[in-house]
A tleap script that builds the chain and sets N, CA, C and O, in Angstrom:
source leaprc.protein.ff14SB
mol = sequence {
  NMET GLY HIE MET THR LYS ARG THR CYS ALA
  TYR CYS ARG HIE ASN TYR GLN VAL ALA ASP
  GLN THR LEU PRO ASN THR ALA LYS ASP TYR
  SER PRO PHE CYS SER LYS ARG CYS ALA ASP
  ALA ASP LEU MET HIE TRP LEU LYS GLY GLU
  TYR VAL ILE SER GLY THR GLY ALA LEU ALA
  ALA ASP ALA ALA GLU VAL GLU GLY ALA ALA
  ALA SER ALA GLU LEU SER SER PRO PHE ASP
  ASP LYS ASP ALA CVAL
}
set mol.1.N position { 0.797 -0.970 0.037 }
set mol.1.CA position { -0.170 0.005 -0.032 }
set mol.1.C position { 0.870 1.228 0.010 }
set mol.1.O position { 1.544 1.397 1.026 }
set mol.2.N position { 1.000 2.085 -1.102 }
set mol.2.CA position { 1.774 3.075 -1.215 }
set mol.2.C position { 0.934 4.440 -0.796 }
set mol.2.O position { -0.282 4.612 -0.886 }
set mol.3.N position { 1.946 5.363 -0.311 }
set mol.3.CA position { 1.403 6.672 -0.013 }
set mol.3.C position { 1.861 7.824 -0.708 }
set mol.3.O position { 2.195 8.898 -0.208 }
set mol.4.N position { 1.845 7.502 -1.898 }
set mol.4.CA position { 2.208 8.348 -2.930 }
set mol.4.C position { 1.396 8.541 -4.313 }
set mol.4.O position { 1.065 7.563 -4.984 }
set mol.5.N position { 1.138 9.680 -4.641 }
set mol.5.CA position { 0.313 9.767 -5.889 }
set mol.5.C position { 0.959 10.464 -6.940 }
set mol.5.O position { 1.386 11.612 -6.817 }
set mol.6.N position { 1.048 9.660 -8.158 }
set mol.6.CA position { 1.654 10.329 -9.376 }
set mol.6.C position { 0.901 11.212 -10.061 }
set mol.6.O position { -0.217 10.886 -10.459 }
set mol.7.N position { 1.474 12.573 -10.311 }
set mol.7.CA position { 0.901 13.664 -11.223 }
set mol.7.C position { 1.872 14.151 -12.273 }
set mol.7.O position { 3.011 13.706 -12.415 }
set mol.8.N position { 1.290 15.152 -13.029 }
set mol.8.CA position { 2.021 15.723 -13.952 }
set mol.8.C position { 1.970 17.271 -13.549 }
set mol.8.O position { 0.912 17.862 -13.333 }
set mol.9.N position { 3.241 17.858 -13.474 }
set mol.9.CA position { 2.995 19.308 -13.301 }
set mol.9.C position { 2.573 20.145 -14.087 }
set mol.9.O position { 3.053 20.173 -15.220 }
set mol.10.N position { 1.663 20.965 -13.744 }
set mol.10.CA position { 0.795 21.803 -14.914 }
set mol.10.C position { 1.731 22.804 -15.607 }
set mol.10.O position { 1.437 23.297 -16.696 }
set mol.11.N position { 3.044 23.136 -14.849 }
set mol.11.CA position { 3.796 24.161 -15.474 }
set mol.11.C position { 4.915 23.440 -16.434 }
set mol.11.O position { 4.934 23.665 -17.644 }
set mol.12.N position { 5.843 22.558 -15.796 }
set mol.12.CA position { 6.841 21.996 -16.620 }
set mol.12.C position { 6.656 20.752 -17.173 }
set mol.12.O position { 7.555 20.220 -17.824 }
set mol.13.N position { 5.433 20.151 -16.959 }
set mol.13.CA position { 4.823 18.912 -17.508 }
set mol.13.C position { 5.910 17.531 -17.164 }
set mol.13.O position { 5.879 16.487 -17.814 }
set mol.14.N position { 6.666 17.746 -16.232 }
set mol.14.CA position { 7.248 16.416 -15.741 }
set mol.14.C position { 6.462 15.663 -14.579 }
set mol.14.O position { 5.843 16.247 -13.689 }
set mol.15.N position { 6.566 14.413 -14.702 }
set mol.15.CA position { 5.846 13.705 -13.658 }
set mol.15.C position { 6.517 13.942 -12.240 }
set mol.15.O position { 7.743 13.928 -12.127 }
set mol.16.N position { 5.697 14.152 -11.195 }
set mol.16.CA position { 6.205 13.843 -9.905 }
set mol.16.C position { 5.065 13.196 -8.911 }
set mol.16.O position { 3.924 12.786 -9.127 }
set mol.17.N position { 5.766 13.274 -7.887 }
set mol.17.CA position { 4.926 12.057 -6.987 }
set mol.17.C position { 4.560 13.050 -5.771 }
set mol.17.O position { 5.406 13.806 -5.295 }
set mol.18.N position { 3.112 12.981 -5.265 }
set mol.18.CA position { 3.018 13.630 -4.033 }
set mol.18.C position { 2.651 12.755 -2.867 }
set mol.18.O position { 1.873 11.806 -2.960 }
set mol.19.N position { 3.271 13.138 -1.740 }
set mol.19.CA position { 3.229 12.051 -0.564 }
set mol.19.C position { 1.713 12.318 -0.047 }
set mol.19.O position { 1.058 13.276 -0.457 }
set mol.20.N position { 1.228 11.390 0.878 }
set mol.20.CA position { -0.073 11.745 1.598 }
set mol.20.C position { 0.206 12.552 2.801 }
set mol.20.O position { 0.840 12.313 3.829 }
set mol.21.N position { -0.553 13.734 2.310 }
set mol.21.CA position { -0.484 14.984 3.145 }
set mol.21.C position { -1.187 14.613 4.644 }
set mol.21.O position { -0.945 15.436 5.527 }
set mol.22.N position { -1.873 13.675 4.948 }
set mol.22.CA position { -2.196 13.386 6.262 }
set mol.22.C position { -1.112 12.759 7.306 }
set mol.22.O position { -1.158 12.750 8.536 }
set mol.23.N position { 0.037 12.155 6.282 }
set mol.23.CA position { 1.122 11.607 7.162 }
set mol.23.C position { 1.833 12.912 8.046 }
set mol.23.O position { 1.621 14.047 7.620 }
set mol.24.N position { 2.546 12.762 9.086 }
set mol.24.CA position { 3.643 13.564 9.802 }
set mol.24.C position { 4.647 13.681 8.879 }
set mol.24.O position { 4.999 12.782 8.115 }
set mol.25.N position { 5.220 15.039 8.959 }
set mol.25.CA position { 6.283 15.504 8.326 }
set mol.25.C position { 6.699 15.185 6.993 }
set mol.25.O position { 7.807 14.859 6.568 }
set mol.26.N position { 5.335 15.376 6.277 }
set mol.26.CA position { 5.196 15.280 4.767 }
set mol.26.C position { 5.918 16.593 4.053 }
set mol.26.O position { 5.895 17.660 4.667 }
set mol.27.N position { 6.447 16.528 2.984 }
set mol.27.CA position { 7.040 17.816 2.348 }
set mol.27.C position { 5.800 18.400 1.723 }
set mol.27.O position { 4.917 17.682 1.252 }
set mol.28.N position { 5.746 19.774 1.726 }
set mol.28.CA position { 4.587 20.495 1.475 }
set mol.28.C position { 4.325 20.216 -0.191 }
set mol.28.O position { 5.181 19.970 -1.041 }
set mol.29.N position { 3.159 20.314 -0.327 }
set mol.29.CA position { 2.474 19.943 -1.643 }
set mol.29.C position { 2.163 21.267 -2.361 }
set mol.29.O position { 1.389 22.124 -1.934 }
set mol.30.N position { 2.859 21.326 -3.498 }
set mol.30.CA position { 2.320 22.382 -4.253 }
set mol.30.C position { 1.688 22.202 -5.614 }
set mol.30.O position { 2.038 22.772 -6.647 }
set mol.31.N position { 0.707 21.328 -5.470 }
set mol.31.CA position { -0.108 20.934 -6.715 }
set mol.31.C position { -0.828 22.097 -7.066 }
set mol.31.O position { -1.094 22.955 -6.223 }
set mol.32.N position { -1.170 22.190 -8.280 }
set mol.32.CA position { -0.836 21.053 -9.424 }
set mol.32.C position { 0.718 21.243 -10.027 }
set mol.32.O position { 0.996 20.830 -11.153 }
set mol.33.N position { 1.422 21.719 -9.414 }
set mol.33.CA position { 2.867 21.951 -9.622 }
set mol.33.C position { 3.930 21.130 -8.998 }
set mol.33.O position { 3.696 20.783 -7.841 }
set mol.34.N position { 5.015 20.761 -9.506 }
set mol.34.CA position { 5.877 19.713 -8.775 }
set mol.34.C position { 6.531 20.550 -7.726 }
set mol.34.O position { 6.829 19.969 -6.683 }
set mol.35.N position { 6.775 21.700 -7.823 }
set mol.35.CA position { 7.809 22.405 -6.716 }
set mol.35.C position { 7.255 23.832 -6.758 }
set mol.35.O position { 6.438 24.263 -7.572 }
set mol.36.N position { 7.872 24.538 -5.683 }
set mol.36.CA position { 7.750 26.059 -5.465 }
set mol.36.C position { 7.961 26.845 -6.665 }
set mol.36.O position { 7.213 27.664 -7.199 }
set mol.37.N position { 9.052 26.466 -6.969 }
set mol.37.CA position { 9.897 26.897 -8.425 }
set mol.37.C position { 8.732 27.241 -9.511 }
set mol.37.O position { 8.365 28.354 -9.886 }
set mol.38.N position { 8.286 26.027 -9.885 }
set mol.38.CA position { 7.223 26.026 -10.792 }
set mol.38.C position { 5.930 26.922 -10.584 }
set mol.38.O position { 5.461 27.663 -11.448 }
set mol.39.N position { 5.412 26.733 -9.268 }
set mol.39.CA position { 4.176 27.507 -8.849 }
set mol.39.C position { 4.652 28.938 -9.046 }
set mol.39.O position { 3.893 29.722 -9.615 }
set mol.40.N position { 5.909 29.366 -8.601 }
set mol.40.CA position { 6.223 30.898 -8.645 }
set mol.40.C position { 6.253 31.314 -10.062 }
set mol.40.O position { 5.597 32.287 -10.432 }
set mol.41.N position { 7.130 30.487 -11.035 }
set mol.41.CA position { 7.097 30.802 -12.422 }
set mol.41.C position { 5.687 30.933 -13.145 }
set mol.41.O position { 5.580 31.743 -14.064 }
set mol.42.N position { 4.600 30.153 -12.751 }
set mol.42.CA position { 3.344 30.248 -13.162 }
set mol.42.C position { 2.767 31.397 -12.804 }
set mol.42.O position { 2.109 31.976 -13.668 }
set mol.43.N position { 2.864 31.922 -11.621 }
set mol.43.CA position { 2.219 32.812 -11.047 }
set mol.43.C position { 2.789 34.255 -11.587 }
set mol.43.O position { 2.107 35.277 -11.658 }
set mol.44.N position { 4.214 34.138 -11.965 }
set mol.44.CA position { 4.844 35.412 -12.611 }
set mol.44.C position { 4.163 35.584 -14.029 }
set mol.44.O position { 3.992 36.709 -14.499 }
set mol.45.N position { 3.753 34.355 -14.742 }
set mol.45.CA position { 3.297 34.597 -16.041 }
set mol.45.C position { 1.901 35.124 -16.054 }
set mol.45.O position { 1.592 35.808 -17.029 }
set mol.46.N position { 1.014 34.916 -15.131 }
set mol.46.CA position { -0.145 35.480 -14.847 }
set mol.46.C position { 0.165 37.029 -14.441 }
set mol.46.O position { -0.319 37.809 -15.260 }
set mol.47.N position { 0.776 37.578 -13.496 }
set mol.47.CA position { 1.148 38.672 -13.077 }
set mol.47.C position { 1.463 39.574 -14.390 }
set mol.47.O position { 0.955 40.678 -14.590 }
set mol.48.N position { 2.250 39.020 -15.124 }
set mol.48.CA position { 2.987 39.897 -16.252 }
set mol.48.C position { 1.879 40.095 -17.241 }
set mol.48.O position { 2.037 41.003 -18.056 }
set mol.49.N position { 0.605 39.268 -17.300 }
set mol.49.CA position { -0.438 39.447 -18.173 }
set mol.49.C position { 0.033 38.422 -19.499 }
set mol.49.O position { -0.420 38.596 -20.630 }
set mol.50.N position { 0.946 37.410 -19.183 }
set mol.50.CA position { 1.255 36.633 -20.557 }
set mol.50.C position { 0.297 35.519 -20.633 }
set mol.50.O position { 0.439 34.745 -21.580 }
set mol.51.N position { -0.535 35.336 -19.899 }
set mol.51.CA position { -1.547 34.167 -19.861 }
set mol.51.C position { -2.831 35.062 -20.136 }
set mol.51.O position { -2.975 36.034 -19.394 }
set mol.52.N position { -3.817 34.825 -21.167 }
set mol.52.CA position { -4.807 35.248 -21.404 }
set mol.52.C position { -6.111 34.159 -21.488 }
set mol.52.O position { -6.111 33.234 -22.300 }
set mol.53.N position { -7.183 34.395 -20.566 }
set mol.53.CA position { -8.309 33.719 -20.951 }
set mol.53.C position { -9.369 34.351 -21.863 }
set mol.53.O position { -10.046 35.370 -21.722 }
set mol.54.N position { -9.296 33.270 -23.020 }
set mol.54.CA position { -10.163 33.650 -24.438 }
set mol.54.C position { -11.506 33.709 -24.104 }
set mol.54.O position { -12.034 33.109 -23.168 }
set mol.55.N position { -12.153 34.603 -25.059 }
set mol.55.CA position { -13.683 34.578 -24.993 }
set mol.55.C position { -14.171 35.940 -24.467 }
set mol.55.O position { -13.326 36.703 -23.999 }
set mol.56.N position { -15.389 36.287 -24.504 }
set mol.56.CA position { -15.820 37.530 -23.816 }
set mol.56.C position { -16.784 37.168 -22.776 }
set mol.56.O position { -17.880 36.671 -23.037 }
set mol.57.N position { -16.406 37.399 -21.712 }
set mol.57.CA position { -17.188 37.159 -20.530 }
set mol.57.C position { -18.118 38.266 -20.092 }
set mol.57.O position { -18.286 39.315 -20.715 }
set mol.58.N position { -18.813 37.868 -18.753 }
set mol.58.CA position { -19.726 38.740 -18.322 }
set mol.58.C position { -19.176 40.130 -17.891 }
set mol.58.O position { -19.901 41.123 -17.818 }
set mol.59.N position { -17.736 40.134 -17.588 }
set mol.59.CA position { -17.205 41.549 -17.326 }
set mol.59.C position { -17.075 42.291 -18.467 }
set mol.59.O position { -17.261 43.506 -18.391 }
set mol.60.N position { -16.804 41.808 -19.462 }
set mol.60.CA position { -16.567 42.464 -20.916 }
set mol.60.C position { -18.179 43.165 -21.129 }
set mol.60.O position { -18.312 44.375 -21.315 }
set mol.61.N position { -19.061 42.450 -21.085 }
set mol.61.CA position { -20.142 42.753 -21.559 }
set mol.61.C position { -20.710 43.740 -20.648 }
set mol.61.O position { -21.486 44.569 -21.124 }
set mol.62.N position { -20.395 43.770 -19.246 }
set mol.62.CA position { -20.861 44.869 -18.287 }
set mol.62.C position { -19.962 45.935 -18.686 }
set mol.62.O position { -20.487 47.042 -18.810 }
set mol.63.N position { -18.936 45.854 -18.873 }
set mol.63.CA position { -18.223 47.320 -19.205 }
set mol.63.C position { -18.582 47.903 -20.469 }
set mol.63.O position { -18.404 49.116 -20.578 }
set mol.64.N position { -19.089 47.224 -21.516 }
set mol.64.CA position { -19.793 47.989 -22.541 }
set mol.64.C position { -20.870 48.491 -22.486 }
set mol.64.O position { -21.195 49.493 -23.124 }
set mol.65.N position { -21.703 47.763 -21.586 }
set mol.65.CA position { -23.268 48.373 -21.050 }
set mol.65.C position { -22.886 49.710 -20.419 }
set mol.65.O position { -23.559 50.697 -20.718 }
set mol.66.N position { -21.763 49.837 -19.490 }
set mol.66.CA position { -21.664 50.846 -18.345 }
set mol.66.C position { -21.335 52.074 -19.300 }
set mol.66.O position { -21.939 53.146 -19.262 }
set mol.67.N position { -20.133 51.717 -20.290 }
set mol.67.CA position { -19.811 52.766 -21.165 }
set mol.67.C position { -20.937 53.271 -22.050 }
set mol.67.O position { -21.050 54.496 -22.081 }
set mol.68.N position { -21.824 52.532 -22.802 }
set mol.68.CA position { -22.761 52.919 -23.417 }
set mol.68.C position { -23.737 53.763 -22.700 }
set mol.68.O position { -24.212 54.759 -23.245 }
set mol.69.N position { -24.137 53.315 -21.190 }
set mol.69.CA position { -25.057 54.124 -20.316 }
set mol.69.C position { -24.588 55.330 -20.022 }
set mol.69.O position { -25.303 56.328 -19.928 }
set mol.70.N position { -23.131 55.308 -19.830 }
set mol.70.CA position { -22.392 56.785 -19.368 }
set mol.70.C position { -22.538 57.730 -20.628 }
set mol.70.O position { -23.117 58.799 -20.431 }
set mol.71.N position { -22.125 57.482 -21.766 }
set mol.71.CA position { -22.313 58.122 -23.066 }
set mol.71.C position { -23.721 58.791 -23.571 }
set mol.71.O position { -23.888 59.906 -24.066 }
set mol.72.N position { -24.549 57.908 -23.330 }
set mol.72.CA position { -25.927 58.127 -23.509 }
set mol.72.C position { -26.687 59.089 -22.414 }
set mol.72.O position { -27.712 59.706 -22.705 }
set mol.73.N position { -26.052 59.143 -21.097 }
set mol.73.CA position { -26.683 59.918 -20.216 }
set mol.73.C position { -26.697 61.552 -19.949 }
set mol.73.O position { -25.629 62.158 -19.862 }
set mol.74.N position { -27.692 62.080 -19.852 }
set mol.74.CA position { -27.921 63.405 -19.901 }
set mol.74.C position { -27.171 64.103 -18.694 }
set mol.74.O position { -27.630 63.938 -17.564 }
set mol.75.N position { -26.182 64.777 -18.857 }
set mol.75.CA position { -25.641 65.689 -17.788 }
set mol.75.C position { -26.526 66.990 -17.473 }
set mol.75.O position { -26.571 67.983 -18.199 }
set mol.76.N position { -27.304 66.795 -16.125 }
set mol.76.CA position { -27.920 67.835 -15.863 }
set mol.76.C position { -27.867 67.795 -14.341 }
set mol.76.O position { -27.400 66.819 -13.753 }
set mol.77.N position { -28.383 68.939 -13.665 }
set mol.77.CA position { -28.330 69.330 -12.464 }
set mol.77.C position { -29.745 69.615 -12.084 }
set mol.77.O position { -30.541 70.268 -12.759 }
set mol.78.N position { -30.046 68.868 -10.549 }
set mol.78.CA position { -31.262 69.090 -10.262 }
set mol.78.C position { -31.647 70.562 -9.696 }
set mol.78.O position { -32.727 70.969 -9.267 }
set mol.79.N position { -30.413 71.219 -9.839 }
set mol.79.CA position { -30.540 72.966 -9.353 }
set mol.79.C position { -30.722 73.853 -10.382 }
set mol.79.O position { -29.870 73.843 -11.270 }
set mol.80.N position { -31.652 74.629 -10.465 }
set mol.80.CA position { -31.875 75.558 -11.581 }
set mol.80.C position { -30.864 76.889 -11.189 }
set mol.80.O position { -30.544 77.110 -10.021 }
set mol.81.N position { -30.524 77.529 -12.046 }
set mol.81.CA position { -29.464 78.750 -12.053 }
set mol.81.C position { -30.301 79.739 -11.509 }
set mol.81.O position { -29.733 80.540 -10.767 }
set mol.82.N position { -31.612 79.899 -11.706 }
set mol.82.CA position { -32.463 80.919 -11.510 }
set mol.82.C position { -32.653 81.090 -9.904 }
set mol.82.O position { -33.061 82.150 -9.430 }
set mol.83.N position { -32.328 79.969 -9.110 }
set mol.83.CA position { -32.456 79.815 -7.597 }
set mol.83.C position { -31.268 80.390 -6.860 }
set mol.83.O position { -31.237 80.531 -5.637 }
set mol.84.N position { -30.090 80.779 -7.863 }
set mol.84.CA position { -29.171 81.251 -7.347 }
set mol.84.C position { -29.183 82.743 -6.748 }
set mol.84.O position { -29.938 83.498 -7.361 }
set mol.85.N position { -28.698 83.141 -5.989 }
set mol.85.CA position { -28.742 84.559 -5.331 }
set mol.85.C position { -27.627 85.355 -5.819 }
set mol.85.O position { -27.475 86.511 -5.425 }
savepdb mol mol.pdb
quit
């Protein structure tokens, strides 16, 4: 009965084994990455904007609606100039 699980690193694609985290003194698990190095390298790609999720999501649609509403909104004040002293 083994306490290791085989996985493939999401960054470098190398195979690695993960020890059962319920056992005492087990090495830290960086899944789905094989190491802290691969986890940090992947994070840096996200932070630099090198990874892009394709498609138009709800956020893109909401932003377009807000811009359209702002452009068509009439800028007016509830106060009339005639009330000024």
